[in-house]
C-alpha positions as CSV (number, residue, x, y, z in Angstrom):
1,M,103.1,175.1,308.1
2,G,103.0,174.1,311.8
3,F,105.1,174.4,314.6
4,A,104.8,172.8,318.2
5,L,106.6,174.7,321.2
6,W,108.0,173.4,324.3
7,V,109.8,175.6,326.8
8,D,111.8,175.1,330.0
9,H,114.0,177.2,332.3
10,D,116.8,177.9,329.8
11,T,115.8,176.5,326.4
12,A,113.1,176.8,323.7
13,W,112.3,173.7,321.4
14,C,110.3,173.9,318.4
15,A,109.4,171.1,315.9
16,G,108.0,172.3,312.6
17,T,106.4,171.0,309.4
18,H,106.0,172.7,306.0
19,E,103.4,171.3,303.6
20,Y,103.3,167.7,305.4
21,R,107.3,167.7,305.1
22,P,109.0,167.8,308.5
23,L,111.4,170.9,308.9
24,G,113.0,169.0,312.0
25,V,113.5,170.6,315.5
26,A,115.0,173.6,316.7
27,V,116.7,174.5,319.9
28,I,117.4,177.8,321.1
29,A,118.0,179.8,324.5
30,A,114.8,180.9,326.0
31,S,115.8,184.3,325.6
32,S,116.2,184.3,321.8
33,L,114.0,184.2,318.8
34,F,113.6,181.2,316.2
35,S,114.7,181.3,312.5
36,A,114.6,178.9,309.8
37,R,118.0,178.3,309.8
38,D,117.6,176.8,313.3
39,F,115.9,173.9,312.4
40,H,117.8,170.4,312.0
41,A,116.1,167.2,310.3
42,L,118.1,164.8,312.5
43,R,117.2,166.4,316.1
44,L,114.6,164.9,318.2
45,V,111.7,166.3,319.8
46,P,112.0,166.3,323.8
47,G,110.6,163.3,325.5
48,E,107.5,163.6,327.8
49,R,109.8,163.4,330.9
50,S,112.4,165.9,329.8
51,G,110.9,168.5,332.2
52,R,110.0,170.9,329.2
53,H,106.5,172.0,329.1
54,F,104.4,172.0,326.0
55,R,103.1,175.4,325.1
56,G,100.9,174.9,322.1
57,L,100.6,174.6,318.4
58,F,101.3,177.7,315.9
59,A,100.6,178.4,312.6
60,S,103.8,180.3,311.7
61,L,107.4,181.0,313.0
62,P,106.6,184.6,313.5
63,D,103.8,183.5,315.9
64,V,106.1,181.2,317.9
65,N,108.4,184.2,318.4
66,D,105.6,186.4,319.3
67,F,104.5,184.1,321.9
68,L,108.0,183.8,323.3
69,Q,108.5,187.5,323.4
70,N,105.0,188.0,325.2
71,H,105.8,185.1,327.7
72,R,109.2,187.0,328.5
73,R,107.4,190.4,329.1
74,Q,104.8,188.6,331.3
75,K,107.0,186.8,333.6
76,P,108.7,189.5,335.7
77,A,105.1,191.4,336.1
78,N,103.6,188.2,337.2
79,R,106.4,187.5,339.9
80,A,106.2,191.1,341.2
81,G,102.3,190.6,341.6
82,L,102.6,187.0,343.1
83,R,105.1,188.6,345.5
84,R,102.6,191.4,346.4
85,Q,99.8,188.9,347.0
86,L,102.0,186.8,349.1
87,A,103.1,189.7,351.1
88,T,99.6,190.9,351.7
89,V,98.3,187.3,352.9
90,H,101.3,187.2,355.1
91,N,100.6,190.6,356.7
92,R,96.9,189.5,357.1
93,E,97.9,186.5,359.1
94,K,100.0,188.4,361.7
């Protein structure tokens, strides 16, 4: 099995294969998790200019879902840390 993942602000796209047979492509809300029923053989993967960012290749669907969960947990903390860093730099410049 193998899964490729793309993410943008609102959606997550995943293309999967199972023993050299394509499972198809699944699209979900970025706040959700993938299941096997989400995959459709006729759906196409996002193009290079679609604004979606390639996040990596994964060995299983649970690995993809773990990545999505961890990615969501890190975002607010990173934003808060970035705000603190920017405020510190801004205060030093004054």
